[in-house]
FILOMAR-256839 format. One record per residue (C-alpha): residue number from 1; residue in three letters; chain; x, y, z. Coordinates in steps of 0.25 Angstrom, whole numbers, plus 5000, padded with zeros to 4 digits. Example, Ala and Ser with C-alpha at 12.3 -4.5 7.8 and 13.67 -1.06 7.14 Angstrom:
{pos = 1	code = Ala	unit = A	c1 = 5049	c2 = 4982	c3 = 5031}
{pos = 2	code = Ser	unit = A	c1 = 5055	c2 = 4996	c3 = 5029}
END
This chain:
{pos = 1	code = Unk	unit = A	c1 = 5041	c2 = 4895	c3 = 4970}
{pos = 2	code = Unk	unit = A	c1 = 5034	c2 = 4892	c3 = 4984}
{pos = 3	code = Unk	unit = A	c1 = 5029	c2 = 4904	c3 = 4992}
{pos = 4	code = Unk	unit = A	c1 = 5028	c2 = 4905	c3 = 5007}
{pos = 5	code = Unk	unit = A	c1 = 5016	c2 = 4908	c3 = 5014}
{pos = 6	code = Unk	unit = A	c1 = 5017	c2 = 4919	c3 = 5024}
{pos = 7	code = Unk	unit = A	c1 = 5005	c2 = 4926	c3 = 5031}
{pos = 8	code = Unk	unit = A	c1 = 5008	c2 = 4941	c3 = 5033}
{pos = 9	code = Unk	unit = A	c1 = 4998	c2 = 4948	c3 = 5042}
{pos = 10	code = Unk	unit = A	c1 = 4988	c2 = 4938	c3 = 5038}
{pos = 11	code = Unk	unit = A	c1 = 4991	c2 = 4939	c3 = 5023}
{pos = 12	code = Unk	unit = A	c1 = 4996	c2 = 4926	c3 = 5016}
{pos = 13	code = Unk	unit = A	c1 = 5009	c2 = 4930	c3 = 5009}
{pos = 14	code = Unk	unit = A	c1 = 5013	c2 = 4918	c3 = 4999}
{pos = 15	code = Unk	unit = A	c1 = 5026	c2 = 4923	c3 = 4995}
{pos = 16	code = Unk	unit = A	c1 = 5040	c2 = 4917	c3 = 4996}
{pos = 17	code = Unk	unit = A	c1 = 5053	c2 = 4923	c3 = 5002}
{pos = 18	code = Unk	unit = A	c1 = 5059	c2 = 4924	c3 = 4988}
{pos = 19	code = Unk	unit = A	c1 = 5048	c2 = 4933	c3 = 4983}
{pos = 20	code = Unk	unit = A	c1 = 5052	c2 = 4945	c3 = 4992}
{pos = 21	code = Unk	unit = A	c1 = 5064	c2 = 4951	c3 = 4999}
{pos = 22	code = Unk	unit = A	c1 = 5069	c2 = 4945	c3 = 5012}
{pos = 23	code = Unk	unit = A	c1 = 5065	c2 = 4957	c3 = 5019}
{pos = 24	code = Unk	unit = A	c1 = 5051	c2 = 4956	c3 = 5014}
{pos = 25	code = Unk	unit = A	c1 = 5050	c2 = 4942	c3 = 5017}
{pos = 26	code = Unk	unit = A	c1 = 5055	c2 = 4944	c3 = 5031}
{pos = 27	code = Unk	unit = A	c1 = 5044	c2 = 4955	c3 = 5033}
{pos = 28	code = Unk	unit = A	c1 = 5033	c2 = 4945	c3 = 5028}
{pos = 29	code = Unk	unit = A	c1 = 5038	c2 = 4934	c3 = 5036}
{pos = 30	code = Unk	unit = A	c1 = 5038	c2 = 4942	c3 = 5049}
{pos = 31	code = Unk	unit = A	c1 = 5025	c2 = 4949	c3 = 5046}
{pos = 32	code = Unk	unit = A	c1 = 5031	c2 = 4963	c3 = 5046}
{pos = 33	code = Unk	unit = A	c1 = 5028	c2 = 4965	c3 = 5031}
{pos = 34	code = Unk	unit = A	c1 = 5020	c2 = 4978	c3 = 5029}
{pos = 35	code = Unk	unit = A	c1 = 5014	c2 = 4975	c3 = 5043}
{pos = 36	code = Unk	unit = A	c1 = 5009	c2 = 4989	c3 = 5046}
{pos = 37	code = Unk	unit = A	c1 = 5003	c2 = 4991	c3 = 5032}
{pos = 38	code = Unk	unit = A	c1 = 4996	c2 = 4977	c3 = 5033}
{pos = 39	code = Unk	unit = A	c1 = 4990	c2 = 4981	c3 = 5047}
{pos = 40	code = Unk	unit = A	c1 = 4986	c2 = 4995	c3 = 5044}
{pos = 41	code = Unk	unit = A	c1 = 4982	c2 = 4996	c3 = 5029}
{pos = 42	code = Unk	unit = A	c1 = 4970	c2 = 4986	c3 = 5030}
{pos = 43	code = Unk	unit = A	c1 = 4965	c2 = 4994	c3 = 5042}
{pos = 44	code = Unk	unit = A	c1 = 4964	c2 = 5006	c3 = 5033}
{pos = 45	code = Unk	unit = A	c1 = 4954	c2 = 4999	c3 = 5024}
{pos = 46	code = Unk	unit = A	c1 = 4939	c2 = 4998	c3 = 5025}
{pos = 47	code = Unk	unit = A	c1 = 4929	c2 = 4988	c3 = 5021}
{pos = 48	code = Unk	unit = A	c1 = 4927	c2 = 4988	c3 = 5006}
{pos = 49	code = Unk	unit = A	c1 = 4939	c2 = 4998	c3 = 5003}
{pos = 50	code = Unk	unit = A	c1 = 4945	c2 = 4999	c3 = 4989}
{pos = 51	code = Unk	unit = A	c1 = 4960	c2 = 4999	c3 = 4992}
{pos = 52	code = Unk	unit = A	c1 = 4971	c2 = 5003	c3 = 4984}
{pos = 53	code = Unk	unit = A	c1 = 4985	c2 = 4997	c3 = 4988}
{pos = 54	code = Unk	unit = A	c1 = 4998	c2 = 5003	c3 = 4983}
{pos = 55	code = Unk	unit = A	c1 = 5010	c2 = 4995	c3 = 4985}
{pos = 56	code = Unk	unit = A	c1 = 5004	c2 = 4981	c3 = 4987}
{pos = 57	code = Unk	unit = A	c1 = 5018	c2 = 4974	c3 = 4990}
{pos = 58	code = Unk	unit = A	c1 = 5015	c2 = 4960	c3 = 4993}
{pos = 59	code = Unk	unit = A	c1 = 5000	c2 = 4961	c3 = 4994}
{pos = 60	code = Unk	unit = A	c1 = 5000	c2 = 4959	c3 = 5009}
{pos = 61	code = Unk	unit = A	c1 = 4994	c2 = 4972	c3 = 5013}
{pos = 62	code = Unk	unit = A	c1 = 4985	c2 = 4971	c3 = 5000}
{pos = 63	code = Unk	unit = A	c1 = 4980	c2 = 4958	c3 = 5006}
{pos = 64	code = Unk	unit = A	c1 = 4977	c2 = 4964	c3 = 5019}
{pos = 65	code = Unk	unit = A	c1 = 4969	c2 = 4976	c3 = 5012}
{pos = 66	code = Unk	unit = A	c1 = 4961	c2 = 4966	c3 = 5004}
{pos = 67	code = Unk	unit = A	c1 = 4956	c2 = 4959	c3 = 5017}
{pos = 68	code = Unk	unit = A	c1 = 4948	c2 = 4972	c3 = 5020}
{pos = 69	code = Unk	unit = A	c1 = 4933	c2 = 4968	c3 = 5018}
{pos = 70	code = Unk	unit = A	c1 = 4928	c2 = 4971	c3 = 5004}
{pos = 71	code = Unk	unit = A	c1 = 4941	c2 = 4979	c3 = 5001}
{pos = 72	code = Unk	unit = A	c1 = 4946	c2 = 4979	c3 = 4987}
{pos = 73	code = Unk	unit = A	c1 = 4961	c2 = 4982	c3 = 4985}
{pos = 74	code = Unk	unit = A	c1 = 4969	c2 = 4987	c3 = 4973}
{pos = 75	code = Unk	unit = A	c1 = 4984	c2 = 4985	c3 = 4975}
{pos = 76	code = Unk	unit = A	c1 = 4996	c2 = 4990	c3 = 4967}
{pos = 77	code = Unk	unit = A	c1 = 5011	c2 = 4986	c3 = 4968}
{pos = 78	code = Unk	unit = A	c1 = 5022	c2 = 4991	c3 = 4959}
{pos = 79	code = Unk	unit = A	c1 = 5031	c2 = 4980	c3 = 4961}
{pos = 80	code = Unk	unit = A	c1 = 5027	c2 = 4968	c3 = 4952}
{pos = 81	code = Unk	unit = A	c1 = 5034	c2 = 4957	c3 = 4962}
{pos = 82	code = Unk	unit = A	c1 = 5025	c2 = 4960	c3 = 4974}
{pos = 83	code = Unk	unit = A	c1 = 5013	c2 = 4961	c3 = 4965}
{pos = 84	code = Unk	unit = A	c1 = 5015	c2 = 4946	c3 = 4962}
{pos = 85	code = Unk	unit = A	c1 = 5017	c2 = 4943	c3 = 4977}
{pos = 86	code = Unk	unit = A	c1 = 5005	c2 = 4952	c3 = 4981}
{pos = 87	code = Unk	unit = A	c1 = 4996	c2 = 4944	c3 = 4972}
{pos = 88	code = Unk	unit = A	c1 = 5000	c2 = 4931	c3 = 4978}
{pos = 89	code = Unk	unit = A	c1 = 4997	c2 = 4937	c3 = 4992}
{pos = 90	code = Unk	unit = A	c1 = 4983	c2 = 4942	c3 = 4988}
{pos = 91	code = Unk	unit = A	c1 = 4980	c2 = 4929	c3 = 4981}
{pos = 92	code = Unk	unit = A	c1 = 4984	c2 = 4921	c3 = 4994}
{pos = 93	code = Unk	unit = A	c1 = 4975	c2 = 4930	c3 = 5002}
{pos = 94	code = Unk	unit = A	c1 = 4964	c2 = 4929	c3 = 4993}
{pos = 95	code = Unk	unit = A	c1 = 4963	c2 = 4944	c3 = 4991}
{pos = 96	code = Unk	unit = A	c1 = 4954	c2 = 4945	c3 = 4979}
{pos = 97	code = Unk	unit = A	c1 = 4950	c2 = 4959	c3 = 4981}
{pos = 98	code = Unk	unit = A	c1 = 4964	c2 = 4965	c3 = 4977}
{pos = 99	code = Unk	unit = A	c1 = 4968	c2 = 4970	c3 = 4964}
{pos = 100	code = Unk	unit = A	c1 = 4984	c2 = 4970	c3 = 4964}
{pos = 101	code = Unk	unit = A	c1 = 4991	c2 = 4977	c3 = 4953}
{pos = 102	code = Unk	unit = A	c1 = 5006	c2 = 4979	c3 = 4949}
{pos = 103	code = Unk	unit = A	c1 = 5007	c2 = 4994	c3 = 4948}
{pos = 104	code = Unk	unit = A	c1 = 5008	c2 = 5008	c3 = 4954}
{pos = 105	code = Unk	unit = A	c1 = 4997	c2 = 5019	c3 = 4956}
{pos = 106	code = Unk	unit = A	c1 = 5002	c2 = 5033	c3 = 4958}
{pos = 107	code = Unk	unit = A	c1 = 4997	c2 = 5047	c3 = 4957}
{pos = 108	code = Unk	unit = A	c1 = 4996	c2 = 5054	c3 = 4944}
{pos = 109	code = Unk	unit = A	c1 = 4997	c2 = 5048	c3 = 4930}
{pos = 110	code = Unk	unit = A	c1 = 5002	c2 = 5034	c3 = 4927}
{pos = 111	code = Unk	unit = A	c1 = 5017	c2 = 5033	c3 = 4925}
{pos = 112	code = Unk	unit = A	c1 = 5028	c2 = 5023	c3 = 4924}
{pos = 113	code = Unk	unit = A	c1 = 5034	c2 = 5021	c3 = 4938}
{pos = 114	code = Unk	unit = A	c1 = 5048	c2 = 5016	c3 = 4942}
{pos = 115	code = Unk	unit = A	c1 = 5047	c2 = 5006	c3 = 4953}
{pos = 116	code = Unk	unit = A	c1 = 5059	c2 = 5001	c3 = 4961}
{pos = 117	code = Unk	unit = A	c1 = 5058	c2 = 4987	c3 = 4965}
{pos = 118	code = Unk	unit = A	c1 = 5066	c2 = 4983	c3 = 4978}
{pos = 119	code = Unk	unit = A	c1 = 5069	c2 = 4970	c3 = 4985}
{pos = 120	code = Unk	unit = A	c1 = 5060	c2 = 4973	c3 = 4996}
{pos = 121	code = Unk	unit = A	c1 = 5047	c2 = 4975	c3 = 4989}
{pos = 122	code = Unk	unit = A	c1 = 5042	c2 = 4985	c3 = 4999}
{pos = 123	code = Unk	unit = A	c1 = 5053	c2 = 4995	c3 = 4995}
{pos = 124	code = Unk	unit = A	c1 = 5050	c2 = 4995	c3 = 4980}
{pos = 125	code = Unk	unit = A	c1 = 5045	c2 = 5008	c3 = 4976}
{pos = 126	code = Unk	unit = A	c1 = 5045	c2 = 5019	c3 = 4966}
{pos = 127	code = Unk	unit = A	c1 = 5056	c2 = 5026	c3 = 4973}
{pos = 128	code = Unk	unit = A	c1 = 5070	c2 = 5023	c3 = 4967}
{pos = 129	code = Unk	unit = A	c1 = 5077	c2 = 5030	c3 = 4979}
{pos = 130	code = Unk	unit = A	c1 = 5071	c2 = 5021	c3 = 4989}
{pos = 131	code = Unk	unit = A	c1 = 5082	c2 = 5011	c3 = 4988}
{pos = 132	code = Unk	unit = A	c1 = 5089	c2 = 5001	c3 = 4980}
{pos = 133	code = Unk	unit = A	c1 = 5080	c2 = 4993	c3 = 4970}
{pos = 134	code = Unk	unit = A	c1 = 5081	c2 = 4981	c3 = 4962}
{pos = 135	code = Unk	unit = A	c1 = 5072	c2 = 4984	c3 = 4950}
{pos = 136	code = Unk	unit = A	c1 = 5065	c2 = 4996	c3 = 4944}
{pos = 137	code = Unk	unit = A	c1 = 5052	c2 = 4993	c3 = 4937}
{pos = 138	code = Unk	unit = A	c1 = 5042	c2 = 5002	c3 = 4930}
{pos = 139	code = Unk	unit = A	c1 = 5027	c2 = 5002	c3 = 4935}
{pos = 140	code = Unk	unit = A	c1 = 5016	c2 = 5011	c3 = 4929}
{pos = 141	code = Unk	unit = A	c1 = 5008	c2 = 5018	c3 = 4938}
{pos = 142	code = Unk	unit = A	c1 = 4993	c2 = 5021	c3 = 4938}
{pos = 143	code = Unk	unit = A	c1 = 4985	c2 = 5033	c3 = 4943}
{pos = 144	code = Unk	unit = A	c1 = 4982	c2 = 5030	c3 = 4958}
{pos = 145	code = Unk	unit = A	c1 = 4970	c2 = 5040	c3 = 4958}
{pos = 146	code = Unk	unit = A	c1 = 4964	c2 = 5034	c3 = 4946}
{pos = 147	code = Unk	unit = A	c1 = 4965	c2 = 5020	c3 = 4952}
{pos = 148	code = Unk	unit = A	c1 = 4959	c2 = 5025	c3 = 4966}
{pos = 149	code = Unk	unit = A	c1 = 4947	c2 = 5032	c3 = 4959}
{pos = 150	code = Unk	unit = A	c1 = 4944	c2 = 5020	c3 = 4950}
{pos = 151	code = Unk	unit = A	c1 = 4944	c2 = 5010	c3 = 4961}
{pos = 152	code = Unk	unit = A	c1 = 4938	c2 = 5019	c3 = 4972}
{pos = 153	code = Unk	unit = A	c1 = 4949	c2 = 5017	c3 = 4982}
{pos = 154	code = Unk	unit = A	c1 = 4947	c2 = 5019	c3 = 4997}
{pos = 155	code = Unk	unit = A	c1 = 4960	c2 = 5015	c3 = 5003}
{pos = 156	code = Unk	unit = A	c1 = 4974	c2 = 5016	c3 = 4997}
{pos = 157	code = Unk	unit = A	c1 = 4985	c2 = 5008	c3 = 5004}
{pos = 158	code = Unk	unit = A	c1 = 4999	c2 = 5011	c3 = 4999}
{pos = 159	code = Unk	unit = A	c1 = 5014	c2 = 5007	c3 = 5002}
{pos = 160	code = Unk	unit = A	c1 = 5021	c2 = 5012	c3 = 4990}
{pos = 161	code = Unk	unit = A	c1 = 5035	c2 = 5016	c3 = 4995}
{pos = 162	code = Unk	unit = A	c1 = 5035	c2 = 5031	c3 = 4994}
{pos = 163	code = Unk	unit = A	c1 = 5026	c2 = 5032	c3 = 4982}
{pos = 164	code = Unk	unit = A	c1 = 5015	c2 = 5036	c3 = 4991}
{pos = 165	code = Unk	unit = A	c1 = 5020	c2 = 5050	c3 = 4992}
{pos = 166	code = Unk	unit = A	c1 = 5017	c2 = 5054	c3 = 4978}
{pos = 167	code = Unk	unit = A	c1 = 5005	c2 = 5046	c3 = 4977}
{pos = 168	code = Unk	unit = A	c1 = 4998	c2 = 5051	c3 = 4990}
{pos = 169	code = Unk	unit = A	c1 = 5003	c2 = 5065	c3 = 4986}
{pos = 170	code = Unk	unit = A	c1 = 4998	c2 = 5066	c3 = 4972}
{pos = 171	code = Unk	unit = A	c1 = 4986	c2 = 5056	c3 = 4971}
{pos = 172	code = Unk	unit = A	c1 = 4972	c2 = 5061	c3 = 4973}
{pos = 173	code = Unk	unit = A	c1 = 4967	c2 = 5048	c3 = 4979}
{pos = 174	code = Unk	unit = A	c1 = 4952	c2 = 5049	c3 = 4976}
{pos = 175	code = Unk	unit = A	c1 = 4943	c2 = 5044	c3 = 4986}
{pos = 176	code = Unk	unit = A	c1 = 4953	c2 = 5036	c3 = 4994}
{pos = 177	code = Unk	unit = A	c1 = 4949	c2 = 5036	c3 = 5008}
{pos = 178	code = Unk	unit = A	c1 = 4962	c2 = 5030	c3 = 5015}
{pos = 179	code = Unk	unit = A	c1 = 4976	c2 = 5029	c3 = 5012}
{pos = 180	code = Unk	unit = A	c1 = 4986	c2 = 5019	c3 = 5019}
{pos = 181	code = Unk	unit = A	c1 = 5000	c2 = 5022	c3 = 5015}
{pos = 182	code = Unk	unit = A	c1 = 5014	c2 = 5018	c3 = 5020}
{pos = 183	code = Unk	unit = A	c1 = 5022	c2 = 5031	c3 = 5020}
{pos = 184	code = Unk	unit = A	c1 = 5037	c2 = 5030	c3 = 5016}
{pos = 185	code = Unk	unit = A	c1 = 5043	c2 = 5042	c3 = 5023}
{pos = 186	code = Unk	unit = A	c1 = 5057	c2 = 5036	c3 = 5021}
{pos = 187	code = Unk	unit = A	c1 = 5055	c2 = 5039	c3 = 5006}
{pos = 188	code = Unk	unit = A	c1 = 5049	c2 = 5053	c3 = 5006}
{pos = 189	code = Unk	unit = A	c1 = 5052	c2 = 5058	c3 = 5020}
{pos = 190	code = Unk	unit = A	c1 = 5042	c2 = 5064	c3 = 5030}
{pos = 191	code = Unk	unit = A	c1 = 5040	c2 = 5075	c3 = 5019}
{pos = 192	code = Unk	unit = A	c1 = 5033	c2 = 5065	c3 = 5010}
{pos = 193	code = Unk	unit = A	c1 = 5025	c2 = 5060	c3 = 5022}
{pos = 194	code = Unk	unit = A	c1 = 5020	c2 = 5074	c3 = 5024}
{pos = 195	code = Unk	unit = A	c1 = 5017	c2 = 5076	c3 = 5010}
{pos = 196	code = Unk	unit = A	c1 = 5008	c2 = 5063	c3 = 5010}
{pos = 197	code = Unk	unit = A	c1 = 5001	c2 = 5068	c3 = 5022}
{pos = 198	code = Unk	unit = A	c1 = 4999	c2 = 5082	c3 = 5017}
{pos = 199	code = Unk	unit = A	c1 = 4994	c2 = 5077	c3 = 5003}
{pos = 200	code = Unk	unit = A	c1 = 4984	c2 = 5066	c3 = 5009}
{pos = 201	code = Unk	unit = A	c1 = 4979	c2 = 5077	c3 = 5018}
{pos = 202	code = Unk	unit = A	c1 = 4976	c2 = 5086	c3 = 5007}
{pos = 203	code = Unk	unit = A	c1 = 4968	c2 = 5074	c3 = 5001}
{pos = 204	code = Unk	unit = A	c1 = 4960	c2 = 5073	c3 = 5013}
{pos = 205	code = Unk	unit = A	c1 = 4967	c2 = 5061	c3 = 5020}
{pos = 206	code = Unk	unit = A	c1 = 4971	c2 = 5061	c3 = 5035}
{pos = 207	code = Unk	unit = A	c1 = 4981	c2 = 5052	c3 = 5042}
{pos = 208	code = Unk	unit = A	c1 = 4975	c2 = 5041	c3 = 5050}
{pos = 209	code = Unk	unit = A	c1 = 4983	c2 = 5038	c3 = 5062}
{pos = 210	code = Unk	unit = A	c1 = 4975	c2 = 5025	c3 = 5065}
{pos = 211	code = Unk	unit = A	c1 = 4978	c2 = 5019	c3 = 5052}
{pos = 212	code = Unk	unit = A	c1 = 4992	c2 = 5023	c3 = 5051}
{pos = 213	code = Unk	unit = A	c1 = 5005	c2 = 5018	c3 = 5057}
{pos = 214	code = Unk	unit = A	c1 = 5019	c2 = 5024	c3 = 5054}
{pos = 215	code = Unk	unit = A	c1 = 5021	c2 = 5025	c3 = 5039}
{pos = 216	code = Unk	unit = A	c1 = 5008	c2 = 5017	c3 = 5036}
{pos = 217	code = Unk	unit = A	c1 = 4998	c2 = 5029	c3 = 5036}
{pos = 218	code = Unk	unit = A	c1 = 4983	c2 = 5029	c3 = 5033}
{pos = 219	code = Unk	unit = A	c1 = 4977	c2 = 5042	c3 = 5027}
{pos = 220	code = Unk	unit = A	c1 = 4962	c2 = 5043	c3 = 5027}
{pos = 221	code = Unk	unit = A	c1 = 4951	c2 = 5053	c3 = 5022}
{pos = 222	code = Unk	unit = A	c1 = 4941	c2 = 5047	c3 = 5033}
{pos = 223	code = Unk	unit = A	c1 = 4941	c2 = 5057	c3 = 5044}
{pos = 224	code = Unk	unit = A	c1 = 4931	c2 = 5050	c3 = 5053}
{pos = 225	code = Unk	unit = A	c1 = 4936	c2 = 5047	c3 = 5067}
{pos = 226	code = Unk	unit = A	c1 = 4943	c2 = 5034	c3 = 5068}
{pos = 227	code = Unk	unit = A	c1 = 4941	c2 = 5032	c3 = 5083}
{pos = 228	code = Unk	unit = A	c1 = 4928	c2 = 5034	c3 = 5090}
{pos = 229	code = Unk	unit = A	c1 = 4930	c2 = 5042	c3 = 5103}
{pos = 230	code = Unk	unit = A	c1 = 4920	c2 = 5041	c3 = 5114}
{pos = 231	code = Unk	unit = A	c1 = 4913	c2 = 5054	c3 = 5118}
{pos = 232	code = Unk	unit = A	c1 = 4920	c2 = 5061	c3 = 5130}
{pos = 233	code = Unk	unit = A	c1 = 4912	c2 = 5061	c3 = 5143}
END
């Protein structure tokens, strides 16, 4: 099978149209695929960060994160098909500072999770009511807090189709300085958004407007001023 050579936001994407849905291929071809995340997520990272990405998808955002100087990235994706494509993307872009795994990290004890695969890979999720699905698979979860502590994670980047509500509400997130998350209010409403904001506030995080845009939101524990203001005369 031959593959096409696309460049999406500076990332080489060696996949073919037959490997993704027509909508995903259209977004890749016109450069709109995950454009906001690719623009903002790497800006949330600092030199030398240890980054955990949940919901790696095709590995394009992963590749952008891995380009941060001296960064190390651990990326998880629940759907086995995108994992294979993401590995190809990472290899094409020579991102040897990434560990990519098929799996789920969640709050609490490990469990067997039902994952609903949909034609448009970005709609695949743990939520059955999200819409029609093509297949159900079972994916074991790992404890996210244990992983964070073991690898001294500085930054979490997540796009996990609604599962962020439970994770961010229930996980401890030990030592994590920054969290960049795509919110999915259409799945849990503004009440769910409020819950995330409140729970992260209790954990010491603040909403960072300079690192956020729409549903893509940066939370940080760093309270230092982001903009230097000249002394008033």
